[in-house]
C-alpha positions in Angstrom: 111.1 19.7 131.5 110.6 22.9 133.8 113.7 24.9 134.2 114.5 28.1 136.4 114.6 30.1 132.8 111.4 29.1 131.7 109.0 32.1 132.3 106.0 31.9 134.4 102.5 31.5 133.2 100.4 34.0 134.9 96.3 33.9 134.9 94.4 36.1 132.8 95.4 37.9 129.2 98.6 38.5 127.8 99.6 39.8 124.5 102.7 37.9 122.5 104.0 40.4 120.4 106.8 38.3 118.8 106.6 34.7 117.7 109.9 34.1 119.8 108.0 35.3 123.0 104.9 33.3 121.9 106.9 29.9 121.4 108.8 30.5 124.5 105.6 31.1 126.6 103.6 28.3 124.8 106.5 25.7 125.4 106.5 26.7 129.0 102.8 26.0 129.1 103.1 22.3 127.7 105.6 21.8 130.3 103.5 22.6 132.9 100.5 20.7 131.5 98.9 18.4 134.0 95.6 17.0 132.0 95.3 17.8 128.3 97.1 19.5 125.7 95.6 20.6 122.2 97.3 21.9 119.3 95.6 23.0 116.2 97.5 24.6 113.4 97.5 25.0 109.4 101.1 24.9 108.9 103.4 22.3 110.9 106.9 22.0 109.7 109.4 19.2 110.6 112.0 21.7 112.0 114.0 22.4 115.4 110.7 24.1 116.6 108.5 21.6 115.3 110.6 19.1 116.9 110.9 20.8 120.3 106.8 20.9 120.4 106.6 17.5 119.4 109.4 16.4 122.2 107.4 18.7 124.6 104.1 16.7 123.7 106.1 13.5 124.3 107.4 14.3 127.7 104.1 15.4 128.9 102.5 12.3 127.2 104.9 10.5 129.8 103.8 12.4 132.8 100.3 11.1 132.0 98.9 14.0 130.2 96.4 13.6 127.3 97.6 15.3 123.8 95.8 15.9 120.6 97.4 17.6 117.4 95.4 18.4 114.4 97.0 19.9 111.3 95.6 21.0 108.0 96.7 18.3 105.4 97.1 20.9 102.7 99.0 23.4 104.9 101.3 20.9 106.4 101.7 18.7 103.2 105.2 18.7 103.5 105.2 17.2 106.9 105.1 13.3 106.7 103.6 10.7 109.1 107.3 9.4 110.0 107.7 12.8 111.8 104.7 11.8 114.4 105.5 8.3 114.7 107.4 9.0 118.3 104.4 11.1 119.6 102.1 8.2 118.5 104.1 5.4 120.0 104.2 7.6 123.3 100.3 7.6 123.1 99.4 11.1 121.3 96.8 11.6 118.9 97.5 13.3 115.5 95.0 13.9 112.7 95.0 15.6 109.4 92.2 17.7 108.6 90.6 17.4 105.2 93.0 15.1 103.4 93.5 16.0 99.8 90.6 15.5 97.2 90.1 17.8 94.4 86.3 18.2 94.8 86.9 19.7 98.5 90.5 21.0 98.0 89.4 24.5 98.9 88.1 24.2 102.4 91.1 24.6 104.7 91.6 24.5 108.5 93.2 27.8 108.8 92.7 27.9 112.8 95.5 28.4 115.2 95.2 27.4 118.8 97.1 25.8 121.6 94.9 24.8 125.1 96.4 23.8 128.0 94.2 21.8 130.7 91.3 23.8 129.5 92.5 26.7 131.6 94.9 28.4 129.3 94.5 29.0 125.6 96.5 30.4 122.9 95.5 32.2 119.6 97.2 34.2 116.9 98.3 34.1 113.4 101.7 31.9 113.7 102.3 28.3 112.9 104.9 25.7 114.0 107.6 26.6 111.6 110.8 28.1 111.5 110.2 31.0 109.3 108.2 32.9 112.0 111.1 32.7 114.5 112.2 36.1 115.4 111.2 39.6 116.5 109.3 40.5 113.0 112.0 43.4 112.7 115.5 42.1 112.6 114.4 38.4 111.7 111.3 36.2 111.3 107.7 36.9 110.4 105.9 40.0 111.9 103.0 38.1 113.8 100.7 38.2 117.1 99.6 36.1 119.5 97.2 36.5 122.8 97.0 34.2 125.8 93.6 34.0 127.0 92.0 32.7 130.5 90.0 29.8 131.3 86.9 31.6 130.3 87.7 31.4 126.8 90.0 28.2 126.7 87.3 26.0 127.5 85.1 27.0 124.4 88.5 26.8 122.4 88.7 23.0 123.8 85.1 22.5 122.6 85.8 23.9 119.6 88.9 21.8 118.8 87.3 18.6 119.9 84.5 19.2 117.4 87.1 19.8 114.6 89.4 16.8 115.9 86.4 14.6 115.2 85.6 15.9 111.9 88.9 14.6 110.8 88.3 11.1 112.0 87.5 9.2 109.0 85.5 6.7 111.6 83.2 9.4 112.6 82.8 11.1 108.9 79.2 12.6 108.8 78.8 14.2 105.5 76.3 16.7 104.5 76.1 19.8 102.5 77.7 22.6 104.4 75.2 25.3 103.5 72.8 23.2 106.1 75.4 23.0 108.8 76.3 25.0 111.8 79.8 25.7 111.3 79.6 29.5 112.3 79.2 30.2 116.0 79.6 32.9 118.5 80.6 32.0 122.3 80.1 34.8 124.6 81.7 34.5 128.1 82.6 37.1 130.9 86.1 37.6 129.5 85.1 38.2 126.0 83.6 36.5 122.8 84.9 33.8 120.4 83.9 33.6 116.9 84.1 30.4 115.2 83.8 30.6 111.4 83.5 28.2 108.3 82.4 27.6 104.9 78.8 27.4 104.6 75.6 29.5 104.4 73.3 31.3 106.9 74.1 34.3 109.0 78.1 34.9 109.1 78.6 35.9 112.8 82.2 37.0 112.6 81.6 39.5 109.6 78.4 40.7 111.4 80.2 41.6 114.7 83.2 43.2 112.7 81.0 45.3 110.8 79.1 46.4 113.8 82.3 47.5 115.5 83.5 49.3 112.4 80.4 51.3 112.1 80.2 52.4 115.4 83.8 53.4 115.8 85.9 56.4 115.1 89.2 54.4 115.1 89.5 51.8 112.6 93.1 50.3 112.8 93.5 47.2 110.7 96.5 44.8 110.2 95.9 42.0 107.9 98.5 39.5 105.9 95.9 39.2 103.4 93.7 41.9 102.6 90.8 41.3 100.3 87.5 42.3 102.2 83.9 41.6 100.5 82.6 44.6 98.6 79.9 45.4 101.5 83.1 46.0 103.9 84.9 47.7 101.4 81.9 50.2 101.0 82.0 50.6 104.8 85.5 51.4 105.0 85.2 54.1 102.2 82.3 55.7 103.5 83.8 56.0 107.0 86.6 57.4 105.7 84.8 60.0 103.8 82.9 60.8 107.2 86.5 61.7 109.0 86.9 58.6 110.8 90.4 57.3 111.3 90.6 54.4 108.9 94.1 52.8 108.8 95.1 49.8 107.2 98.7 48.1 107.7 99.3 45.3 105.0 102.5 43.5 104.0 105.3 45.1 101.9 106.7 41.8 101.5 104.3 39.0 101.2 104.7 35.1 101.3 101.6 35.1 98.8 102.6 37.5 95.8 99.1 36.8 94.5 97.5 38.2 97.4 99.7 41.2 97.8 98.8 42.2 94.0 95.2 41.6 94.5 95.2 43.8 97.6 97.1 46.5 95.5 94.2 46.5 93.2 92.1 48.0 95.9 94.6 50.9 97.0 93.5 53.8 94.4 89.8 53.7 95.6 90.8 53.4 99.4 93.2 56.0 99.2 90.8 58.5 97.3 88.5 58.0 99.9 90.8 59.1 102.9 91.9 55.6 104.0 95.3 55.7 104.9 97.3 52.6 103.9 101.0 51.6 105.2 103.1 48.7 103.8 105.4 47.1 106.7 108.9 46.9 105.4 111.3 45.2 107.6 110.0 41.4 107.4 106.7 39.4 105.9 103.9 40.8 108.0 101.8 37.9 108.8 99.7 39.7 111.7 96.0 39.9 112.1 94.4 42.4 114.1 91.4 44.5 113.9 91.2 47.5 116.5 88.1 49.7 117.1 87.2 52.0 119.8 85.9 49.6 122.1 87.1 46.1 120.9 90.0 44.3 119.5 89.8 41.2 117.5 93.1 38.7 117.1 93.0 35.2 116.0 93.8 33.2 112.4 91.6 35.1 110.2 92.6 37.8 107.9 90.2 40.5 106.4 90.0 38.5 103.2 87.1 36.5 101.3 88.6 33.2 101.9 89.1 33.7 105.5 85.6 35.3 106.1 83.8 32.9 104.0 85.7 29.9 102.7 88.5 28.7 105.5 87.9 27.2 109.0 88.7 30.1 111.0 88.7 31.9 114.8 88.8 35.1 116.4 88.8 36.4 119.8 87.2 39.8 120.7 87.8 41.2 123.8 87.0 44.7 125.3 89.4 45.3 128.1 90.6 48.8 128.2 94.3 47.7 128.9 94.3 45.2 126.1 92.9 47.8 123.7 95.8 50.3 124.8 98.5 47.9 124.5 97.0 46.9 120.9 97.2 50.5 120.2 100.7 50.8 121.2 101.7 47.6 119.0 99.9 49.1 116.2 101.8 52.4 116.4 105.1 50.7 116.5 104.6 48.6 113.5 103.5 51.9 111.6 106.9 53.4 112.4 108.5 50.5 110.9 106.0 51.0 107.7 106.0 53.0 104.5 102.7 55.5 104.0 101.2 55.0 100.6 100.5 58.1 99.0 97.8 58.7 96.3 99.7 60.4 93.6 102.8 58.6 94.1 101.0 55.0 94.0 99.4 56.2 90.8 102.5 57.5 89.2 104.7 54.4 90.2 102.9 51.7 88.9 103.4 50.5 85.0 100.8 49.2 82.7 102.0 45.8 83.4 101.9 46.1 87.3 98.0 47.1 86.8 97.4 44.3 84.7 99.0 41.9 87.1 96.8 43.4 90.0 93.8 43.1 88.0 94.2 39.7 87.4 95.3 38.6 90.8 92.0 40.2 92.1 90.0 38.6 89.5 91.3 35.2 90.4 91.1 35.9 94.2 87.8 37.8 94.5 85.9 36.0 91.6 87.2 32.8 90.5 88.2 31.2 94.1 85.0 32.0 95.6 83.3 30.6 92.7 84.8 27.5 92.6 84.6 27.2 96.1 80.8 27.6 96.0 80.6 25.2 93.2 82.5 22.7 95.3 80.0 23.3 98.2 76.8 22.6 96.1 78.1 19.5 94.5 80.3 17.7 97.2 78.3 15.8 99.9 81.4 14.6 101.6 82.6 17.9 103.1 82.3 17.4 107.0 79.8 19.6 108.9 80.8 21.1 112.4 77.7 19.9 114.6 79.7 17.7 117.0 78.8 14.2 118.2 77.4 13.6 121.6 80.5 12.8 123.1 82.3 16.3 124.2 85.9 15.0 124.5 88.4 13.5 121.7 
């Protein structure tokens, strides 16, 4: 129901700098939807905020709006079919992406998007779960979203439609992902959309990030999970040694301890090269933002191997000066609440067991996880590829 207190949904871009703000604006957009709603998330929890979105979807369905929901089967493993019964009874469609099977367990839909009427889109790092709620300082996880205009909302909707069909067992088309086209780049007048997934062939997302990285003096990265492939680490080291402004903001508190330990294994080499590393202290940091001289990336992908090679992910790249200025302010505000990591102190502070734990975590996530995923990719014939059927709509 639309009330006077609901925020206005203006056209164009808008940064959503807290999850509370994001959820408020997203729910208001759902209440105003006239034709279609598409939601895709990795984690959806049965919770007050989960119920708020579900109930808003039901109200939209009763207005004649078509609503589709896609959630990852592993990320939302605690969510039951029963939660969605009122939504389905009202005419909504909900699907689980990649139901749990051992031979393809590692390939997850980590994307987060909401698209309203193919005119307004939302991308970012947050899921529909109560732990995200707050301002990221006094309460809730630190995260970031971006509202995008129709020029980007339309390819987001098309990407959702492809992913939604992949989750439908009636249209299961199986082939080896190394022959698929899961990696796409869509260029519009307002920005670029990068769609990534497991497979082989050119990785357009990585190529674009690396091009911006190499051509920039400002290289500011926020990543909830940080384990970039070796070629990106070498670029960061080389550019820092050249005097570029390389800053990396990582979590001081993490929801995935193994990932944090693995990232810390890399600190010494990066710090020694002149990379500035900070750890965000107030709350868990879950933000994904890569800011360069002339472009900023935001979406679901972290700067780690799983996001860049194994998961289904998306990033939006925009070059508008005003958005870049606001992104820089967002970054520096977060730095003020973060602790800088000094090379000398870092080397002295860690015990033998801490170093061993970090080395083992790095091995598991940097070597073992990609190896197992590559093996699954070679052996499995039933991982869905991303070439869409002829019919464009769900």
